[in-house]
NULOKOL-435712 format. One record per residue: x, y, z of N, C-alpha, C in turn; residue number from 1. Coordinates in Angstrom, 3 decimals. Layout:
// residues N
<n.xx X | n.yy Y | n.zz Z | ca.xx X | ca.yy Y | ca.zz Z | c.xx X | c.yy Y | c.zz Z | i NUM>;
...
// end
This chain:
// residues 108
<n.xx -32.611 | n.yy 23.173 | n.zz -22.850 | ca.xx -33.558 | ca.yy 21.899 | ca.zz -22.352 | c.xx -33.004 | c.yy 22.022 | c.zz -21.230 | i 1>;
<n.xx -34.256 | n.yy 21.159 | n.zz -20.168 | ca.xx -34.251 | ca.yy 21.125 | ca.zz -18.530 | c.xx -33.255 | c.yy 19.676 | c.zz -18.260 | i 2>;
<n.xx -32.445 | n.yy 19.632 | n.zz -17.484 | ca.xx -32.268 | ca.yy 18.036 | ca.zz -16.923 | c.xx -32.811 | c.yy 18.141 | c.zz -16.082 | i 3>;
<n.xx -33.767 | n.yy 17.279 | n.zz -15.987 | ca.xx -34.209 | ca.yy 17.170 | ca.zz -13.817 | c.xx -32.933 | c.yy 16.807 | c.zz -12.994 | i 4>;
<n.xx -32.426 | n.yy 17.504 | n.zz -12.008 | ca.xx -31.670 | ca.yy 17.018 | ca.zz -11.019 | c.xx -32.403 | c.yy 15.874 | c.zz -10.369 | i 5>;
<n.xx -31.389 | n.yy 14.327 | n.zz -9.890 | ca.xx -31.916 | ca.yy 13.901 | ca.zz -9.174 | c.xx -31.392 | c.yy 13.759 | c.zz -8.281 | i 6>;
<n.xx -31.971 | n.yy 14.179 | n.zz -6.965 | ca.xx -30.958 | ca.yy 14.293 | ca.zz -5.551 | c.xx -30.661 | c.yy 12.730 | c.zz -5.309 | i 7>;
<n.xx -31.417 | n.yy 11.788 | n.zz -5.106 | ca.xx -30.882 | ca.yy 10.269 | ca.zz -4.399 | c.xx -29.953 | c.yy 9.959 | c.zz -5.807 | i 8>;
<n.xx -30.019 | n.yy 9.880 | n.zz -6.510 | ca.xx -28.530 | ca.yy 9.393 | ca.zz -7.459 | c.xx -27.961 | c.yy 10.042 | c.zz -7.299 | i 9>;
<n.xx -27.501 | n.yy 11.426 | n.zz -6.436 | ca.xx -26.265 | ca.yy 12.151 | ca.zz -6.474 | c.xx -25.682 | c.yy 11.752 | c.zz -5.459 | i 10>;
<n.xx -26.717 | n.yy 11.631 | n.zz -4.419 | ca.xx -26.353 | ca.yy 11.051 | ca.zz -3.223 | c.xx -25.607 | c.yy 10.146 | c.zz -2.883 | i 11>;
<n.xx -26.162 | n.yy 8.693 | n.zz -3.668 | ca.xx -25.826 | ca.yy 7.581 | ca.zz -3.791 | c.xx -24.284 | c.yy 7.481 | c.zz -4.720 | i 12>;
<n.xx -24.463 | n.yy 8.669 | n.zz -5.866 | ca.xx -22.889 | ca.yy 8.453 | ca.zz -6.416 | c.xx -21.809 | c.yy 9.125 | c.zz -5.589 | i 13>;
<n.xx -22.366 | n.yy 10.355 | n.zz -4.875 | ca.xx -21.050 | ca.yy 10.877 | ca.zz -3.839 | c.xx -20.832 | c.yy 9.847 | c.zz -2.727 | i 14>;
<n.xx -21.486 | n.yy 9.342 | n.zz -2.150 | ca.xx -21.073 | ca.yy 8.196 | ca.zz -1.345 | c.xx -20.350 | c.yy 6.964 | c.zz -1.784 | i 15>;
<n.xx -20.674 | n.yy 6.685 | n.zz -3.262 | ca.xx -19.864 | ca.yy 5.414 | ca.zz -3.817 | c.xx -18.310 | c.yy 6.346 | c.zz -4.189 | i 16>;
<n.xx -18.463 | n.yy 7.407 | n.zz -4.368 | ca.xx -17.091 | ca.yy 7.927 | ca.zz -5.253 | c.xx -16.295 | c.yy 8.374 | c.zz -3.483 | i 17>;
<n.xx -16.720 | n.yy 8.410 | n.zz -2.772 | ca.xx -16.172 | ca.yy 8.386 | ca.zz -1.198 | c.xx -15.452 | c.yy 7.404 | c.zz -0.210 | i 18>;
<n.xx -17.016 | n.yy 6.370 | n.zz -0.582 | ca.xx -16.421 | ca.yy 4.985 | ca.zz 0.196 | c.xx -15.190 | c.yy 4.403 | c.zz -0.511 | i 19>;
<n.xx -14.754 | n.yy 4.762 | n.zz -2.113 | ca.xx -14.094 | ca.yy 4.203 | ca.zz -2.613 | c.xx -12.688 | c.yy 4.728 | c.zz -2.614 | i 20>;
<n.xx -12.230 | n.yy 5.840 | n.zz -1.403 | ca.xx -11.336 | ca.yy 5.803 | ca.zz -0.837 | c.xx -11.020 | c.yy 5.679 | c.zz 0.091 | i 21>;
<n.xx -11.748 | n.yy 4.955 | n.zz 0.971 | ca.xx -11.734 | ca.yy 4.506 | ca.zz 2.317 | c.xx -10.839 | c.yy 3.253 | c.zz 2.565 | i 22>;
<n.xx -10.472 | n.yy 3.281 | n.zz 4.038 | ca.xx -9.525 | ca.yy 1.789 | ca.zz 4.243 | c.xx -10.849 | c.yy 1.469 | c.zz 5.217 | i 23>;
<n.xx -10.499 | n.yy -0.157 | n.zz 5.087 | ca.xx -11.446 | ca.yy -0.479 | ca.zz 5.854 | c.xx -10.990 | c.yy -1.765 | c.zz 6.612 | i 24>;
<n.xx -9.863 | n.yy -2.484 | n.zz 6.692 | ca.xx -9.601 | ca.yy -2.896 | ca.zz 7.736 | c.xx -8.504 | c.yy -2.419 | c.zz 8.422 | i 25>;
<n.xx -8.507 | n.yy -2.829 | n.zz 9.688 | ca.xx -7.536 | ca.yy -2.201 | ca.zz 10.928 | c.xx -6.407 | c.yy -3.065 | c.zz 10.968 | i 26>;
<n.xx -5.705 | n.yy -2.853 | n.zz 11.563 | ca.xx -4.453 | ca.yy -3.975 | ca.zz 11.685 | c.xx -4.833 | c.yy -4.242 | c.zz 13.653 | i 27>;
<n.xx -4.941 | n.yy -5.792 | n.zz 13.493 | ca.xx -4.640 | ca.yy -5.960 | ca.zz 14.797 | c.xx -3.120 | c.yy -5.387 | c.zz 15.615 | i 28>;
<n.xx -3.522 | n.yy -5.850 | n.zz 17.083 | ca.xx -2.099 | ca.yy -5.447 | ca.zz 17.812 | c.xx -1.278 | c.yy -6.579 | c.zz 17.213 | i 29>;
<n.xx -0.133 | n.yy -5.834 | n.zz 17.357 | ca.xx 1.069 | ca.yy -6.831 | ca.zz 16.366 | c.xx 1.736 | c.yy -6.964 | c.zz 15.035 | i 30>;
<n.xx -0.062 | n.yy -6.525 | n.zz 14.562 | ca.xx 0.531 | ca.yy -6.889 | ca.zz 12.651 | c.xx 1.493 | c.yy -5.511 | c.zz 12.707 | i 31>;
<n.xx 1.536 | n.yy -4.096 | n.zz 13.277 | ca.xx 3.273 | ca.yy -3.667 | ca.zz 12.890 | c.xx 3.918 | c.yy -3.889 | c.zz 12.528 | i 32>;
<n.xx 4.659 | n.yy -4.857 | n.zz 13.607 | ca.xx 5.779 | ca.yy -5.747 | ca.zz 13.630 | c.xx 5.558 | c.yy -6.600 | c.zz 12.562 | i 33>;
<n.xx 5.030 | n.yy -7.050 | n.zz 11.941 | ca.xx 5.351 | ca.yy -8.201 | ca.zz 10.450 | c.xx 5.788 | c.yy -7.145 | c.zz 9.406 | i 34>;
<n.xx 7.144 | n.yy -8.389 | n.zz 8.520 | ca.xx 7.660 | ca.yy -7.476 | ca.zz 7.795 | c.xx 7.341 | c.yy -8.505 | c.zz 6.765 | i 35>;
<n.xx 7.083 | n.yy -7.377 | n.zz 5.504 | ca.xx 7.010 | ca.yy -7.930 | ca.zz 3.867 | c.xx 8.393 | c.yy -7.687 | c.zz 3.343 | i 36>;
<n.xx 9.418 | n.yy -9.416 | n.zz 3.050 | ca.xx 10.352 | ca.yy -9.077 | ca.zz 2.122 | c.xx 9.928 | c.yy -10.048 | c.zz 1.112 | i 37>;
<n.xx 11.365 | n.yy -9.912 | n.zz 0.287 | ca.xx 11.591 | ca.yy -10.616 | ca.zz -1.241 | c.xx 11.776 | c.yy -12.341 | c.zz -0.302 | i 38>;
<n.xx 11.600 | n.yy -13.393 | n.zz -1.344 | ca.xx 11.967 | ca.yy -14.608 | ca.zz -0.728 | c.xx 13.386 | c.yy -15.118 | c.zz -0.222 | i 39>;
<n.xx 14.042 | n.yy -14.712 | n.zz -0.993 | ca.xx 15.504 | ca.yy -14.974 | ca.zz -0.317 | c.xx 15.788 | c.yy -14.209 | c.zz 1.043 | i 40>;
<n.xx 14.827 | n.yy -13.687 | n.zz 1.663 | ca.xx 15.447 | ca.yy -13.115 | ca.zz 2.853 | c.xx 14.492 | c.yy -14.418 | c.zz 4.236 | i 41>;
<n.xx 13.940 | n.yy -15.409 | n.zz 3.499 | ca.xx 13.279 | ca.yy -15.899 | ca.zz 4.785 | c.xx 13.819 | c.yy -17.692 | c.zz 4.405 | i 42>;
<n.xx 15.592 | n.yy -17.516 | n.zz 3.791 | ca.xx 15.912 | ca.yy -19.017 | ca.zz 3.787 | c.xx 16.004 | c.yy -19.660 | c.zz 4.962 | i 43>;
<n.xx 16.403 | n.yy -18.935 | n.zz 6.512 | ca.xx 16.595 | ca.yy -19.228 | ca.zz 7.518 | c.xx 15.288 | c.yy -19.273 | c.zz 8.335 | i 44>;
<n.xx 14.489 | n.yy -18.895 | n.zz 7.676 | ca.xx 13.067 | ca.yy -19.003 | ca.zz 8.292 | c.xx 12.311 | c.yy -19.892 | c.zz 8.720 | i 45>;
<n.xx 11.252 | n.yy -20.593 | n.zz 9.797 | ca.xx 10.305 | ca.yy -21.200 | ca.zz 9.250 | c.xx 9.149 | c.yy -21.246 | c.zz 9.032 | i 46>;
<n.xx 8.607 | n.yy -22.033 | n.zz 7.776 | ca.xx 7.505 | ca.yy -21.548 | ca.zz 6.941 | c.xx 6.625 | c.yy -21.897 | c.zz 7.996 | i 47>;
<n.xx 5.456 | n.yy -21.291 | n.zz 7.893 | ca.xx 3.958 | ca.yy -21.574 | ca.zz 8.677 | c.xx 3.068 | c.yy -22.070 | c.zz 8.192 | i 48>;
<n.xx 2.476 | n.yy -20.869 | n.zz 7.066 | ca.xx 1.794 | ca.yy -21.158 | ca.zz 5.819 | c.xx 1.825 | c.yy -20.383 | c.zz 5.294 | i 49>;
<n.xx 0.463 | n.yy -20.426 | n.zz 4.658 | ca.xx 0.195 | ca.yy -19.104 | ca.zz 3.894 | c.xx -1.232 | c.yy -18.468 | c.zz 3.823 | i 50>;
<n.xx -1.858 | n.yy -17.560 | n.zz 3.664 | ca.xx -3.231 | ca.yy -16.375 | ca.zz 3.836 | c.xx -3.493 | c.yy -16.165 | c.zz 2.093 | i 51>;
<n.xx -4.131 | n.yy -15.624 | n.zz 2.326 | ca.xx -5.278 | ca.yy -15.548 | ca.zz 1.170 | c.xx -5.988 | c.yy -14.224 | c.zz 1.377 | i 52>;
<n.xx -5.485 | n.yy -13.109 | n.zz 1.436 | ca.xx -6.168 | ca.yy -11.881 | ca.zz 1.415 | c.xx -7.451 | c.yy -11.824 | c.zz 0.506 | i 53>;
<n.xx -8.319 | n.yy -10.581 | n.zz 0.864 | ca.xx -9.479 | ca.yy -10.806 | ca.zz -0.260 | c.xx -9.965 | c.yy -9.336 | c.zz 0.067 | i 54>;
<n.xx -10.246 | n.yy -8.019 | n.zz -0.287 | ca.xx -10.987 | ca.yy -7.100 | ca.zz -0.101 | c.xx -11.983 | c.yy -6.898 | c.zz -1.749 | i 55>;
<n.xx -12.785 | n.yy -5.469 | n.zz -1.118 | ca.xx -13.480 | ca.yy -5.639 | ca.zz -2.440 | c.xx -12.298 | c.yy -4.536 | c.zz -3.165 | i 56>;
<n.xx -12.815 | n.yy -4.400 | n.zz -4.218 | ca.xx -11.928 | ca.yy -3.688 | ca.zz -5.547 | c.xx -12.626 | c.yy -2.233 | c.zz -6.021 | i 57>;
<n.xx -14.023 | n.yy -3.317 | n.zz -5.875 | ca.xx -14.620 | ca.yy -2.105 | ca.zz -6.822 | c.xx -15.862 | c.yy -2.063 | c.zz -5.541 | i 58>;
<n.xx -16.504 | n.yy -0.632 | n.zz -5.737 | ca.xx -17.282 | ca.yy 0.092 | ca.zz -5.477 | c.xx -18.733 | c.yy 0.037 | c.zz -5.899 | i 59>;
<n.xx -19.787 | n.yy -0.986 | n.zz -6.655 | ca.xx -20.656 | ca.yy -0.819 | ca.zz -7.327 | c.xx -20.055 | c.yy -0.842 | c.zz -8.456 | i 60>;
<n.xx -19.791 | n.yy 0.182 | n.zz -9.457 | ca.xx -19.252 | ca.yy 0.318 | ca.zz -10.524 | c.xx -17.780 | c.yy 1.353 | c.zz -10.471 | i 61>;
<n.xx -17.451 | n.yy 1.558 | n.zz -9.428 | ca.xx -16.395 | ca.yy 2.399 | ca.zz -9.297 | c.xx -15.097 | c.yy 1.538 | c.zz -9.096 | i 62>;
<n.xx -13.802 | n.yy 1.568 | n.zz -9.541 | ca.xx -12.948 | ca.yy 0.897 | ca.zz -9.019 | c.xx -12.407 | c.yy 1.826 | c.zz -8.016 | i 63>;
<n.xx -11.992 | n.yy 0.916 | n.zz -6.671 | ca.xx -11.315 | ca.yy 1.227 | ca.zz -5.847 | c.xx -9.748 | c.yy 1.807 | c.zz -6.176 | i 64>;
<n.xx -9.488 | n.yy 2.872 | n.zz -5.255 | ca.xx -7.815 | ca.yy 2.709 | ca.zz -5.465 | c.xx -6.647 | c.yy 1.748 | c.zz -5.455 | i 65>;
<n.xx -6.197 | n.yy 1.703 | n.zz -6.402 | ca.xx -4.929 | ca.yy 0.197 | ca.zz -6.149 | c.xx -4.007 | c.yy 0.520 | c.zz -5.232 | i 66>;
<n.xx -3.768 | n.yy 1.368 | n.zz -4.542 | ca.xx -3.365 | ca.yy 1.592 | ca.zz -3.236 | c.xx -3.566 | c.yy 1.673 | c.zz -2.218 | i 67>;
<n.xx -5.155 | n.yy 1.424 | n.zz -2.118 | ca.xx -5.559 | ca.yy 1.494 | ca.zz -1.116 | c.xx -5.660 | c.yy -0.095 | c.zz -0.688 | i 68>;
<n.xx -6.091 | n.yy -1.412 | n.zz -1.821 | ca.xx -6.319 | ca.yy -2.463 | ca.zz -2.303 | c.xx -5.620 | c.yy -3.215 | c.zz -1.584 | i 69>;
<n.xx -4.300 | n.yy -2.604 | n.zz -2.011 | ca.xx -2.711 | ca.yy -3.221 | ca.zz -1.506 | c.xx -2.705 | c.yy -3.181 | c.zz -0.461 | i 70>;
<n.xx -3.174 | n.yy -1.911 | n.zz -0.188 | ca.xx -2.301 | ca.yy -1.262 | ca.zz 1.439 | c.xx -3.467 | c.yy -2.106 | c.zz 2.768 | i 71>;
<n.xx -4.847 | n.yy -2.783 | n.zz 2.228 | ca.xx -5.906 | ca.yy -3.397 | ca.zz 2.984 | c.xx -5.210 | c.yy -5.013 | c.zz 2.680 | i 72>;
<n.xx -4.983 | n.yy -5.623 | n.zz 1.666 | ca.xx -4.078 | ca.yy -6.847 | ca.zz 1.466 | c.xx -3.296 | c.yy -6.981 | c.zz 2.536 | i 73>;
<n.xx -2.098 | n.yy -6.107 | n.zz 2.465 | ca.xx -1.566 | ca.yy -6.151 | ca.zz 3.410 | c.xx -1.430 | c.yy -6.405 | c.zz 4.800 | i 74>;
<n.xx -2.410 | n.yy -5.821 | n.zz 5.234 | ca.xx -2.851 | ca.yy -5.102 | ca.zz 6.554 | c.xx -3.482 | c.yy -6.642 | c.zz 6.709 | i 75>;
<n.xx -4.669 | n.yy -7.467 | n.zz 6.321 | ca.xx -5.168 | ca.yy -8.373 | ca.zz 6.091 | c.xx -3.825 | c.yy -9.407 | c.zz 6.496 | i 76>;
<n.xx -3.219 | n.yy -9.743 | n.zz 5.591 | ca.xx -2.023 | ca.yy -10.499 | ca.zz 5.619 | c.xx -1.253 | c.yy -10.858 | c.zz 7.108 | i 77>;
<n.xx -0.657 | n.yy -9.447 | n.zz 7.477 | ca.xx -0.210 | ca.yy -8.821 | ca.zz 8.544 | c.xx -0.938 | c.yy -9.376 | c.zz 9.587 | i 78>;
<n.xx -1.980 | n.yy -9.311 | n.zz 9.833 | ca.xx -3.336 | ca.yy -9.772 | ca.zz 11.066 | c.xx -3.554 | c.yy -11.209 | c.zz 11.043 | i 79>;
<n.xx -3.184 | n.yy -11.942 | n.zz 9.603 | ca.xx -3.412 | ca.yy -13.023 | ca.zz 9.540 | c.xx -2.108 | c.yy -13.785 | c.zz 10.334 | i 80>;
<n.xx -1.206 | n.yy -13.198 | n.zz 9.740 | ca.xx 0.408 | ca.yy -13.845 | ca.zz 10.121 | c.xx 0.636 | c.yy -13.567 | c.zz 11.666 | i 81>;
<n.xx -0.432 | n.yy -12.940 | n.zz 12.893 | ca.xx 0.146 | ca.yy -12.312 | ca.zz 13.730 | c.xx -1.041 | c.yy -13.815 | c.zz 14.586 | i 82>;
<n.xx -1.770 | n.yy -13.645 | n.zz 13.965 | ca.xx -2.695 | ca.yy -14.688 | ca.zz 14.639 | c.xx -1.813 | c.yy -16.058 | c.zz 14.228 | i 83>;
<n.xx -1.136 | n.yy -16.344 | n.zz 13.373 | ca.xx -0.527 | ca.yy -17.664 | ca.zz 13.294 | c.xx 0.466 | c.yy -17.847 | c.zz 13.880 | i 84>;
<n.xx 0.962 | n.yy -16.672 | n.zz 14.649 | ca.xx 2.636 | ca.yy -17.051 | ca.zz 15.178 | c.xx 3.419 | c.yy -16.291 | c.zz 14.363 | i 85>;
<n.xx 3.301 | n.yy -15.947 | n.zz 12.952 | ca.xx 4.135 | ca.yy -15.876 | ca.zz 12.103 | c.xx 4.523 | c.yy -14.012 | c.zz 12.338 | i 86>;
<n.xx 5.570 | n.yy -13.534 | n.zz 11.750 | ca.xx 6.190 | ca.yy -12.244 | ca.zz 11.659 | c.xx 7.040 | c.yy -11.673 | c.zz 10.489 | i 87>;
<n.xx 6.925 | n.yy -12.589 | n.zz 9.507 | ca.xx 7.146 | ca.yy -11.747 | ca.zz 8.340 | c.xx 6.357 | c.yy -12.586 | c.zz 7.339 | i 88>;
<n.xx 6.401 | n.yy -11.961 | n.zz 6.183 | ca.xx 5.417 | ca.yy -12.551 | ca.zz 4.920 | c.xx 5.984 | c.yy -12.302 | c.zz 3.568 | i 89>;
<n.xx 6.123 | n.yy -12.983 | n.zz 2.639 | ca.xx 6.516 | ca.yy -12.849 | ca.zz 1.138 | c.xx 5.279 | c.yy -13.077 | c.zz 0.196 | i 90>;
<n.xx 4.963 | n.yy -12.130 | n.zz -0.874 | ca.xx 3.664 | ca.yy -12.254 | ca.zz -1.267 | c.xx 4.272 | c.yy -13.052 | c.zz -2.520 | i 91>;
<n.xx 2.664 | n.yy -14.232 | n.zz -2.441 | ca.xx 3.360 | ca.yy -14.542 | ca.zz -4.266 | c.xx 2.348 | c.yy -14.354 | c.zz -5.212 | i 92>;
<n.xx 3.156 | n.yy -13.230 | n.zz -6.117 | ca.xx 2.623 | ca.yy -12.328 | ca.zz -7.054 | c.xx 1.581 | c.yy -11.480 | c.zz -6.509 | i 93>;
<n.xx 1.437 | n.yy -10.324 | n.zz -7.672 | ca.xx 0.843 | ca.yy -9.154 | ca.zz -7.003 | c.xx -0.996 | c.yy -9.453 | c.zz -6.596 | i 94>;
<n.xx -1.240 | n.yy -8.580 | n.zz -6.291 | ca.xx -2.446 | ca.yy -8.599 | ca.zz -6.069 | c.xx -3.618 | c.yy -8.432 | c.zz -7.808 | i 95>;
<n.xx -4.739 | n.yy -9.220 | n.zz -7.886 | ca.xx -5.450 | ca.yy -9.483 | ca.zz -8.724 | c.xx -6.940 | c.yy -9.034 | c.zz -8.419 | i 96>;
<n.xx -7.202 | n.yy -8.522 | n.zz -8.490 | ca.xx -9.088 | ca.yy -8.162 | ca.zz -8.599 | c.xx -9.708 | c.yy -8.457 | c.zz -7.427 | i 97>;
<n.xx -8.441 | n.yy -7.706 | n.zz -6.137 | ca.xx -9.007 | ca.yy -7.668 | ca.zz -4.540 | c.xx -8.453 | c.yy -8.960 | c.zz -4.072 | i 98>;
<n.xx -7.444 | n.yy -9.459 | n.zz -4.765 | ca.xx -7.211 | ca.yy -10.994 | ca.zz -3.954 | c.xx -5.279 | c.yy -11.008 | c.zz -4.305 | i 99>;
<n.xx -4.655 | n.yy -11.472 | n.zz -3.219 | ca.xx -3.462 | ca.yy -11.896 | ca.zz -3.173 | c.xx -3.245 | c.yy -12.796 | c.zz -1.865 | i 100>;
<n.xx -2.300 | n.yy -13.474 | n.zz -2.572 | ca.xx -1.752 | ca.yy -14.586 | ca.zz -1.408 | c.xx -0.244 | c.yy -14.486 | c.zz -0.898 | i 101>;
<n.xx -0.258 | n.yy -15.143 | n.zz 0.389 | ca.xx 1.393 | ca.yy -14.153 | ca.zz 1.109 | c.xx 1.746 | c.yy -16.099 | c.zz 1.299 | i 102>;
<n.xx 2.931 | n.yy -16.059 | n.zz 2.247 | ca.xx 3.518 | ca.yy -16.965 | ca.zz 2.818 | c.xx 3.956 | c.yy -16.239 | c.zz 3.782 | i 103>;
<n.xx 3.325 | n.yy -17.165 | n.zz 4.570 | ca.xx 3.843 | ca.yy -16.623 | ca.zz 6.410 | c.xx 5.070 | c.yy -17.693 | c.zz 7.475 | i 104>;
<n.xx 6.070 | n.yy -16.643 | n.zz 7.273 | ca.xx 7.216 | ca.yy -17.053 | ca.zz 8.272 | c.xx 7.072 | c.yy -16.874 | c.zz 9.528 | i 105>;
<n.xx 8.039 | n.yy -17.880 | n.zz 10.400 | ca.xx 8.339 | ca.yy -17.114 | ca.zz 11.645 | c.xx 10.084 | c.yy -16.868 | c.zz 11.524 | i 106>;
<n.xx 11.215 | n.yy -15.744 | n.zz 11.779 | ca.xx 12.212 | ca.yy -15.552 | ca.zz 11.257 | c.xx 12.784 | c.yy -14.946 | c.zz 12.712 | i 107>;
<n.xx 12.188 | n.yy -14.305 | n.zz 13.905 | ca.xx 12.789 | ca.yy -13.959 | ca.zz 14.973 | c.xx 12.251 | c.yy -15.180 | c.zz 15.965 | i 108>;
// end
């Protein structure tokens, strides 16, 4: 039995699989100085606000790496902290379907 090879479908599938591991979020200047801490570490800090980070957790029918999704969510939160004048983040729960909420603080 001969199964026909479908080159376009194979190329598309390869592209989806390759893209599922890519990082698409770049940190802005200052984002590397923003730290993620536990709530007990911000008792003497000024609360600035919240941010909700959202990234694609699937490409088509392929799930992206949990580590990549988490990394991108944190990078977006750090970018938001810099834009809002904050230097510290506290996660409010874990990531869920490509979304995560963070509180932003100014501690230094």
